[in-house]
VOBA-1610 file (N, C-alpha, C; in pm, whole numbers, padded with zeros to 5 digits, always signed):
BEGIN
Unk-00707-00076-02631Unk-00756+00003-02518Unk-00678-00033-02393Unk-00638+00068-02318Unk-00569+00048-02190Unk-00671+00057-02078Unk-00680-00048-01995Unk-00781-00053-01889Unk-00715-00081-01755Unk-00755-00003-01654Unk-00700-00018-01520Unk-00813-00003-01419Unk-00813-00087-01316Unk-00917-00084-01213Unk-00850-00079-01076Unk-00900+00010-00991Unk-00847+00017-00856Unk-00958+00044-00756Unk-00937-00003-00633Unk-01025+00029-00522Unk-00954+00132-00435Unk-01020+00243-00411Unk-00952+00352-00342Unk-01056+00445-00281Unk-01009+00537-00198Unk-01095+00645-00149Unk-01227+00593-00094Unk-01217+00516+00015Unk-01338+00466+00078Unk-01394+00341+00014Unk-01308+00265-00056Unk-01347+00139-00121Unk-01434+00160-00244Unk-01425+00277-00305Unk-01489+00296-00435Unk-01408+00221-00541Unk-01477+00158-00634Unk-01409+00087-00743Unk-01408+00180-00864Unk-01288+00213-00910Unk-01270+00311-01016Unk-01209+00242-01139Unk-01269+00265-01254Unk-01219+00209-01379Unk-01170+00322-01469Unk-01047+00306-01519Unk-00986+00406-01607Unk-00954+00338-01740Unk-01004+00395-01847Unk-00977+00342-01981Unk-00919+00451-02068Unk-00805+00423-02128Unk-00737+00519-02216Unk-00724+00656-02151Unk-00690+00655-02022Unk-00665+00780-01951Unk-00789+00854-01906Unk-00907+00794-01921Unk-01032+00858-01882Unk-01102+00775-01774Unk-01159+00843-01677Unk-01237+00776-01573Unk-01373+00741-01633Unk-01402+00611-01643Unk-01527+00569-01706Unk-01628+00513-01607Unk-01583+00480-01486Unk-01677+00430-01386Unk-01624+00457-01246Unk-01713+00504-01159Unk-01682+00524-01017Unk-01801+00471-00938Unk-01778+00376-00849Unk-01887+00323-00768Unk-01896+00399-00635Unk-02009+00385-00568Unk-02028+00452-00440Unk-01928+00398-00337Unk-01866+00487-00261Unk-01772+00440-00158Unk-01846+00383-00038Unk-01778+00299+00038Unk-01833+00245+00161Unk-01796+00332+00282Unk-01692+00413+00265Unk-01648+00506+00370Unk-01668+00647+00317Unk-01727+00734+00397Unk-01764+00868+00351Unk-01665+00976+00391Unk-01578+00945+00487Unk-01483+01047+00534Unk-01351+00981+00567Unk-01244+01036+00511Unk-01108+00992+00542Unk-01030+01113+00592Unk-00986+01112+00719Unk-00916+01229+00773Unk-00786+01261+00700Unk-00725+01160+00641Unk-00601+01183+00568Unk-00626+01264+00441Unk-00729+01227+00366Unk-00761+01300+00243Unk-00827+01434+00274Unk-00893+01442+00388Unk-00946+01572+00429Unk-00832+01670+00455Unk-00726+01620+00518Unk-00611+01705+00548Unk-00530+01737+00423Unk-00504+01635+00342Unk-00415+01651+00226Unk-00481+01718+00107Unk-00608+01685+00083Unk-00673+01731-00039Unk-00802+01809-00013Unk-00833+01835+00115Unk-00955+01910+00145Unk-01083+01837+00111Unk-01079+01704+00109Unk-01197+01625+00073Unk-01278+01597+00200Unk-01379+01677+00223Unk-01460+01663+00344Unk-01561+01550+00332Unk-01593+01509+00212Unk-01682+01394+00192Unk-01635+01315+00072Unk-01630+01182+00092Unk-01601+01093-00020Unk-01732+01054-00087Unk-01748+01095-00210Unk-01864+01056-00290Unk-01816+01037-00433Unk-01906+00995-00520Unk-01865+00963-00656Unk-01802+01084-00726Unk-01857+01201-00702Unk-01804+01321-00768Unk-01666+01359-00715Unk-01649+01360-00583Unk-01519+01399-00528Unk-01412+01295-00560Unk-01451+01169-00567Unk-01356+01064-00602Unk-01313+01078-00748Unk-01409+01100-00837Unk-01375+01121-00978Unk-01278+01238-00993Unk-01304+01348-00923Unk-01217+01465-00931Unk-01076+01432-00884Unk-01065+01354-00776Unk-00933+01319-00724Unk-00857+01229-00820Unk-00926+01131-00877Unk-00859+01041-00972Unk-00815+01117-01096Unk-00900+01209-01145Unk-00862+01290-01260Unk-00742+01379-01227Unk-00737+01426-01103Unk-00621+01504-01059Unk-00494+01419-01063Unk-00502+01296-01020Unk-00384+01208-01024Unk-00342+01179-01168Unk-00440+01157-01254Unk-00408+01133-01396Unk-00336+01254-01454Unk-00386+01373-01424Unk-00328+01495-01481Unk-00197+01534-01416Unk-00181+01505-01285Unk-00062+01553-01215Unk+00059+01461-01229Unk+00036+01329-01229Unk+00152+01241-01245Unk+00128+01126-01343Unk+00020+01138-01421Unk+00000+01044-01530Unk-00042+00905-01489Unk-00106+00893-01373Unk-00149+00761-01327Unk-00228+00689-01435Unk-00191+00564-01459Unk-00259+00477-01555Unk-00249+00526-01699Unk-00148+00606-01729Unk-00128+00654-01866Unk+00020+00647-01904Unk+00046+00671-02032Unk+00184+00672-02081Unk+00263+00790-02025Unk+00196+00886-01966Unk+00264+01001-01905Unk+00304+00976-01761Unk+00299+00852-01718Unk+00322+00816-01578Unk+00460+00861-01528Unk+00460+00938-01419Unk+00583+00970-01347Unk+00617+00849-01262Unk+00737+00795-01276Unk+00769+00668-01212Unk+00857+00681-01088Unk+00922+00793-01069Unk+01000+00814-00947Unk+00952+00941-00879Unk+00946+00938-00746Unk+00895+01051-00669Unk+00967+01059-00535Unk+00958+01176-00473Unk+00997+01191-00334Unk+00882+01145-00247Unk+00905+01136-00117Unk+00802+01092-00025Unk+00681+01184-00031Unk+00561+01121-00029Unk+00436+01196-00032Unk+00385+01221+00109Unk+00393+01121+00194Unk+00348+01132+00333Unk+00470+01126+00425Unk+00455+01181+00545Unk+00561+01162+00644Unk+00576+01015+00676Unk+00462+00947+00687Unk+00467+00808+00728Unk+00361+00729+00652Unk+00405+00647+00560Unk+00317+00560+00484Unk+00391+00431+00453Unk+00323+00338+00387Unk+00386+00209+00358Unk+00499+00224+00258Unk+00476+00296+00149Unk+00584+00311+00051Unk+00701+00387+00111Unk+00673+00486+00197Unk+00780+00561+00262Unk+00862+00471+00355Unk+00793+00380+00423Unk+00862+00285+00511Unk+00949+00189+00430Unk+00897+00143+00317Unk+00976+00055+00229Unk+01098+00129+00175Unk+01080+00255+00137Unk+01193+00334+00088Unk+01302+00342+00193Unk+01263+00373+00315Unk+01359+00384+00425Unk+01431+00251+00448Unk+01356+00141+00444Unk+01415+00009+00466Unk+01516-00026+00356Unk+01485+00011+00232Unk+01580-00013+00122Unk+01705+00073+00139Unk+01686+00200+00172Unk+01800+00289+00190Unk+01891+00243+00303Unk+01830+00191+00410Unk+01906+00149+00528Unk+01961+00007+00517Unk+01931-00060+00407Unk+01980-00196+00388Unk+01908-00299+00473Unk+01790-00263+00525Unk+01715-00359+00607Unk+01643-00461+00520Unk+01612-00425+00395Unk+01558-00519+00298Unk+01637-00504+00168Unk+01634-00610+00088Unk+01703-00609-00042Unk+01610-00570-00155Unk+01481-00601-00140Unk+01387-00577-00249Unk+01246-00567-00191Unk+01161-00494-00263Unk+01019-00483-00227Unk+00935-00536-00342Unk+00839-00619-00309Unk+00744-00670-00408Unk+00617-00589-00393Unk+00584-00510-00495Unk+00467-00424-00491Unk+00384-00444-00618Unk+00263-00392-00617Unk+00179-00393-00737Unk+00142-00250-00771Unk+00149-00215-00898Unk+00120-00078-00940Unk+00067-00076-01081Unk+00007+00039-01117Unk-00047+00055-01252Unk+00066+00053-01355Unk+00043-00019-01462Unk+00140-00023-01572Unk+00244-00130-01562Unk+00258-00191-01442Unk+00358-00298-01429Unk+00303-00420-01357Unk+00189-00407-01289Unk+00140-00520-01211Unk+00236-00550-01097Unk+00251-00677-01065Unk+00344-00717-00959Unk+00487-00706-01009Unk+00572-00642-00929Unk+00710-00621-00969Unk+00802-00626-00847Unk+00926-00662-00872Unk+01031-00667-00770Unk+01118-00543-00788Unk+01120-00456-00689Unk+01185-00326-00705Unk+01288-00305-00594Unk+01404-00252-00632Unk+01512-00227-00536Unk+01547-00080-00524Unk+01496+00004-00613Unk+01525+00148-00613Unk+01422+00220-00526Unk+01464+00283-00416Unk+01368+00349-00328Unk+01280+00452-00397Unk+01337+00532-00486Unk+01258+00635-00552Unk+01155+00575-00647Unk+01183+00457-00699Unk+01087+00388-00786Unk+00975+00325-00703Unk+01010+00272-00586Unk+00906+00222-00495Unk+00810+00335-00460Unk+00865+00451-00428Unk+00780+00564-00392Unk+00700+00613-00512Unk+00765+00620-00626Unk+00697+00668-00745Unk+00583+00580-00789Unk+00604+00451-00784Unk+00501+00359-00832Unk+00396+00327-00725Unk+00434+00330-00598Unk+00341+00288-00494Unk+00288+00397-00404Unk+00351+00515-00406Unk+00322+00615-00305Unk+00187+00684-00318Unk+00131+00690-00437Unk+00009+00768-00454Unk-00104+00690-00521Unk-00096+00558-00509Unk-00206+00474-00555Unk-00244+00379-00442Unk-00358+00315-00454Unk-00396+00213-00357Unk-00491+00115-00423Unk-00487-00008-00375Unk-00586-00107-00416Unk-00593-00133-00565Unk-00479-00145-00632Unk-00483-00173-00775Unk-00531-00317-00795Unk-00637-00333-00873Unk-00701-00463-00895Unk-00666-00522-01031Unk-00668-00438-01132Unk-00637-00481-01269Unk-00553-00372-01334Unk-00461-00413-01419Unk-00383-00316-01493Unk-00330-00380-01621Unk-00274-00300-01706Unk-00212-00347-01829Unk-00075-00283-01843Unk+00015-00343-01921Unk+00148-00284-01935Unk+00143-00144-01997Unk+00218-00054-01938Unk+00239+00080-01994Unk+00387+00089-02032Unk+00418+00108-02160Unk+00557+00101-02205Unk+00654+00184-02122Unk+00618+00305-02086Unk+00708+00389-02007Unk+00735+00327-01870Unk+00633+00269-01810Unk+00649+00205-01680Unk+00732+00078-01693Unk+00705-00001-01796Unk+00782-00123-01819Unk+00930-00090-01833Unk+00960+00015-01907Unk+01100+00056-01924Unk+01163+00098-01792Unk+01088+00172-01711Unk+01142+00220-01583Unk+01163+00106-01484Unk+01067+00016-01477Unk+01075-00094-01381Unk+01170-00203-01430Unk+01170-00226-01561Unk+01251-00332-01620Unk+01169-00458-01640Unk+01163-00506-01764Unk+01085-00627-01792Unk+01128-00743-01703Unk+01258-00750-01677Unk+01311-00861-01598Unk+01266-00858-01452Unk+01218-00743-01408Unk+01174-00728-01269Unk+01022-00741-01253Unk+00951-00751-01363Unk+00805-00766-01359Unk+00769-00914-01355Unk+00663-00945-01285Unk+00616-01083-01281Unk+00577-01129-01420Unk+00507-01044-01494Unk+00466-01076-01630Unk+00464-00948-01713Unk+00571-00918-01785Unk+00577-00792-01860Unk+00481-00785-01977Unk+00426-00898-02018Unk+00333-00898-02131Unk+00190-00868-02089Unk+00156-00899-01962Unk+00018-00878-01917Unk+00007-00787-01795Unk+00119-00761-01725Unk+00118-00684-01599Unk+00028-00752-01496Unk+00038-00883-01489Unk-00043-00962-01396Unk-00013-00925-01251Unk-00116-00931-01167Unk-00100-00905-01024Unk-00115-01035-00948Unk-00006-01078-00884Unk-00005-01199-00802Unk+00111-01183-00704Unk+00082-01143-00582Unk+00188-01109-00488Unk+00266-01231-00441Unk+00199-01344-00427Unk+00271-01466-00387Unk+00372-01506-00494Unk+00330-01502-00619Unk+00423-01535-00728Unk+00534-01431-00736Unk+00504-01306-00702Unk+00606-01203-00701Unk+00712-01228-00595Unk+00670-01277-00479Unk+00766-01312-00374Unk+00852-01430-00419Unk+00790-01529-00479Unk+00869-01642-00534Unk+00974-01590-00631Unk+00935-01497-00716Unk+01028-01441-00813Unk+01142-01368-00744Unk+01110-01289-00643Unk+01214-01212-00573Unk+01320-01304-00512Unk+01275-01410-00447Unk+01373-01502-00387Unk+01449-01579-00493Unk+01383-01611-00605Unk+01453-01681-00713Unk+01558-01592-00779Unk+01541-01460-00767Unk+01639-01366-00821Unk+01761-01351-00729Unk+01755-01413-00613Unk+01870-01413-00523Unk+01860-01315-00407Unk+01751-01243-00396Unk+01736-01151-00283Unk+01710-01231-00156Unk+01772-01189-00048Unk+01764-01266+00076Unk+01665-01208+00177Unk+01642-01077+00170Unk+01550-01012+00264Unk+01450-00933+00183Unk+01327-00981+00176Unk+01227-00928+00085Unk+01106-00879+00166Unk+01046-00770+00121Unk+00920-00721+00178Unk+00813-00726+00070Unk+00690-00753+00112Unk+00577-00759+00018Unk+00455-00694+00080Unk+00373-00633-00002Unk+00245-00579+00042Unk+00132-00667-00010Unk+00032-00689+00075Unk-00085-00766+00033Unk-00202-00732+00123Unk-00325-00734+00072Unk-00442-00714+00157Unk-00499-00845+00210Unk-00443-00959+00169Unk-00507-01089+00194Unk-00439-01166+00306Unk-00514-01195+00411Unk-00459-01266+00526Unk-00425-01411+00489Unk-00509-01477+00410Unk-00481-01616+00374Unk-00352-01624+00292Unk-00329-01526+00207Unk-00205-01522+00130Unk-00085-01500+00222Unk-00101-01413+00320Unk+00007-01389+00417Unk+00041-01516+00493Unk-00061-01594+00530Unk-00036-01720+00601Unk+00045-01816+00515Unk+00011-01826+00387Unk+00085-01917+00299Unk+00228-01870+00280Unk+00247-01740+00259Unk+00383-01689+00239Unk+00466-01702+00364Unk+00405-01679+00481Unk+00478-01696+00607Unk+00522-01840+00626Unk+00431-01932+00593Unk+00466-02073+00606Unk+00579-02114+00513Unk+00587-02049+00397Unk+00688-02087+00298Unk+00823-02023+00325Unk+00822-01896+00367Unk+00948-01822+00377Unk+00985-01778+00519Unk+00897-01798+00613Unk+00929-01764+00751Unk+00967-01618+00768Unk+01065-01594+00855Unk+01104-01457+00888Unk+01193-01392+00783Unk+01226-01466+00677Unk+01301-01404+00566Unk+01216-01301+00494Unk+01085-01315+00507Unk+00991-01229+00436Unk+00923-01134+00534Unk+00920-01006+00498Unk+00848-00905+00575Unk+00716-00881+00503Unk+00605-00906+00571Unk+00473-00899+00509Unk+00398-00779+00564Unk+00350-00695+00473Unk+00283-00571+00511Unk+00138-00577+00464Unk+00047-00561+00558Unk-00096-00564+00527Unk-00145-00428+00484Unk-00204-00422+00366Unk-00253-00296+00310Unk-00398-00312+00265Unk-00464-00198+00241Unk-00601-00201+00185Unk-00691-00289+00271Unk-00696-00259+00400Unk-00760-00348+00497Unk-00902-00309+00535Unk-00955-00201+00479Unk-01092-00161+00511Unk-01189-00277+00486Unk-01276-00302+00582Unk-01374-00409+00567Unk-01325-00546+00609Unk-01204-00555+00664Unk-01151-00685+00707Unk-01239-00742+00819Unk-01264-00871+00815Unk-01350-00935+00913Unk-01282-00941+01050Unk-01363-00967+01152Unk-01308-00979+01287Unk-01210-01096+01296Unk-01245-01207+01236Unk-01157-01325+01238Unk-01025-01296+01168Unk-01032-01235+01050Unk-00910-01205+00976Unk-00826-01100+01048Unk-00888-01010+01122Unk-00812-00909+01194Unk-00723-00972+01301Unk-00774-01075+01367Unk-00690-01148+01463Unk-00576-01218+01391Unk-00607-01285+01280Unk-00504-01354+01203Unk-00402-01256+01146Unk-00448-01136+01113Unk-00356-01035+01058Unk-00243-01005+01155Unk-00277-00991+01282Unk-00175-00962+01382Unk-00084-01082+01408Unk-00125-01200+01363Unk-00042-01319+01378Unk+00045-01345+01256Unk+00021-01273+01145Unk+00093-01305+01021Unk+00161-01185+00955Unk+00109-01065+00975Unk+00172-00947+00917Unk+00277-00891+01011Unk+00379-00829+00953Unk+00479-00757+01032Unk+00438-00612+01055Unk+00374-00555+00954Unk+00325-00418+00958Unk+00185-00418+00898Unk+00096-00339+00954Unk-00041-00332+00902Unk-00084-00185+00897Unk-00144-00145+00787Unk-00209-00015+00783Unk-00358-00035+00816Unk-00408+00048+00908Unk-00543+00025+00961Unk-00653+00067+00866Unk-00623+00155+00771Unk-00724+00206+00678Unk-00850+00246+00758Unk-00967+00199+00716Unk-01089+00230+00791Unk-01143+00105+00858Unk-01052+00016+00900Unk-01093-00110+00959Unk-01133-00093+01106Unk-01254-00132+01137Unk-01303-00131+01275Unk-01233-00238+01359Unk-01224-00359+01305Unk-01175-00471+01385Unk-01023-00467+01405Unk-00947-00414+01310Unk-00804-00401+01332Unk-00776-00305+01447Unk-00850-00196+01454Unk-00832-00102+01565Unk-00865-00168+01699Unk-00969-00249+01701Unk-01004-00319+01824Unk-00898-00421+01862Unk-00846-00494+01764Unk-00744-00594+01793Unk-00614-00529+01840Unk-00582-00413+01785Unk-00461-00343+01827Unk-00464-00312+01976Unk-00579-00278+02029Unk-00592-00247+02171Unk-00562-00368+02259Unk-00576-00488+02201Unk-00546-00611+02275Unk-00401-00653+02259Unk-00325-00575+02183Unk-00184-00608+02156Unk-00097-00490+02202Unk-00071-00478+02332Unk-00001-00359+02385Unk+00141-00341+02334Unk+00200-00447+02279Unk+00336-00435+02228Unk+00341-00367+02091Unk+00226-00346+02029Unk+00220-00288+01895Unk+00269-00143+01896Unk+00354-00110+01800Unk+00397+00029+01780Unk+00299+00094+01684Unk+00244+00208+01722Unk+00143+00275+01642Unk+00197+00408+01593Unk+00190+00430+01463Unk+00234+00557+01403Unk+00114+00622+01335Unk+00090+00748+01367Unk-00018+00822+01304Unk-00145+00820+01386Unk-00221+00930+01380Unk-00345+00940+01457Unk-00467+00955+01367Unk-00451+00940+01237Unk-00564+00948+01144Unk-00589+00813+01078Unk-00492+00766+01004Unk-00496+00631+00947Unk-00372+00561+00999Unk-00378+00503+01118Unk-00257+00451+01182Unk-00195+00334+01109Unk-00064+00321+01130Unk+00012+00207+01081Unk+00064+00134+01204Unk+00052+00001+01204Unk+00087-00079+01319Unk+00216-00159+01293Unk+00311-00146+01383Unk+00429-00232+01383Unk+00401-00348+01476Unk+00389-00469+01421Unk+00340-00584+01496Unk+00454-00670+01550Unk+00547-00706+01463Unk+00658-00794+01502Unk+00782-00710+01533Unk+00886-00771+01591Unk+01008-00695+01617Unk+01065-00626+01492Unk+01069-00696+01377Unk+01123-00632+01257Unk+01026-00526+01206Unk+00897-00549+01221Unk+00800-00447+01181Unk+00816-00322+01264Unk+00831-00338+01394Unk+00851-00222+01482Unk+00983-00153+01451Unk+01084-00230+01419Unk+01215-00172+01388Unk+01209-00085+01262Unk+01146-00136+01158Unk+01136-00059+01033Unk+01054+00068+01055Unk+00948+00057+01133Unk+00865+00174+01160Unk+00940+00276+01246Unk+01013+00228+01344Unk+01088+00320+01430Unk+01196+00392+01349Unk+01260+00320+01257Unk+01358+00384+01168Unk+01294+00501+01093Unk+01174+00478+01042Unk+01106+00582+00965Unk+01062+00697+01055Unk+01012+00665+01175Unk+00976+00770+01270Unk+01097+00857+01304Unk+01210+00792+01329Unk+01332+00867+01361Unk+01375+00956+01245Unk+01361+00902+01123Unk+01398+00979+01004Unk+01311+01103+00990Unk+01183+01090+01029Unk+01089+01202+01020Unk+01093+01295+01142Unk+01162+01252+01246Unk+01160+01330+01369Unk+01028+01320+01441Unk+00959+01207+01423Unk+00827+01186+01484Unk+00835+01084+01596Unk+00731+01081+01678Unk+00720+00983+01785Unk+00598+00894+01762Unk+00604+00775+01819Unk+00491+00684+01809Unk+00370+00741+01883Unk+00252+00705+01834Unk+00128+00745+01901Unk+00110+00664+02028Unk+00061+00728+02132Unk+00037+00661+02259Unk-00112+00666+02293Unk-00164+00560+02357Unk-00305+00560+02398Unk-00340+00684+02480Unk-00452+00742+02450Unk-00495+00863+02519Unk-00465+00990+02444Unk-00375+00981+02343Unk-00346+01098+02262Unk-00457+01120+02161Unk-00473+01243+02110Unk-00583+01271+02016Unk-00577+01182+01893Unk-00692+01147+01842Unk-00700+01069+01719Unk-00824+01111+01642Unk-00821+01085+01512Unk-00934+01118+01425Unk-00962+00998+01337Unk-01088+00958+01328Unk-01123+00833+01262Unk-01187+00856+01125Unk-01164+00762+01033Unk-01250+00758+00914Unk-01394+00730+00957Unk-01487+00762+00869Unk-01628+00742+00902Unk-01704+00688+00780Unk-01771+00574+00794Unk-01771+00490+00914Unk-01651+00396+00915Unk-01619+00342+01033Unk-01525+00231+01041Unk-01601+00104+01005Unk-01542+00021+00920Unk-01611-00100+00877Unk-01517-00220+00879
//
């Protein structure tokens, strides 16, 4: 049996077994302006979440052997899109991401970063999918036999492979602190899946991440207001450029899209509730 678990769409925990959605928990967030715009989802509930996950399974084979592994950009501005731009521009050598079918992996192909990371979020558990293993390469996976997810070990692997400028995504502030202490500015750390982050961790996030996606986090939005140097992209689910390199990578992507950074006082739309 193939089993995959992810947290997505308002922090609902979704379990997929053998290509079928077998469990969907109640979300903590009921409205996401991004999914309302992209998919017409005016309310996040168990039924609408199940429908969306089934759509992903059917459209690009998420968590199945039919998985599409390379894609064009899905959003104008997202984390995977920013990583793709950074790889294309030579600003990073490799990205350490986690995805269904491969777990933690070191990826250097921009279209593979987008394909594997662009339309999923919050992958918690996964198992190897042969088609994905072939596309990513066993040698680039942290554990090709189990598809284990461990972002710190993935960063260790990336540097051991000889890459000098590495980016990684993680939702965990304590993990970011450890990785920053070990690799310093050689590592670009991107905070993802941040809904529900505590007030204390939100302060630490701005001290350790280079880029942060705000998701439905109440405290990250409040902390951003206390950090006027932060570059903000997007008015629905904003992405924050915190450090000089974080702002640089985000500005590169904004320029590529022909977009401008969001400024205080401009219209914005919030997830509901912010937590």
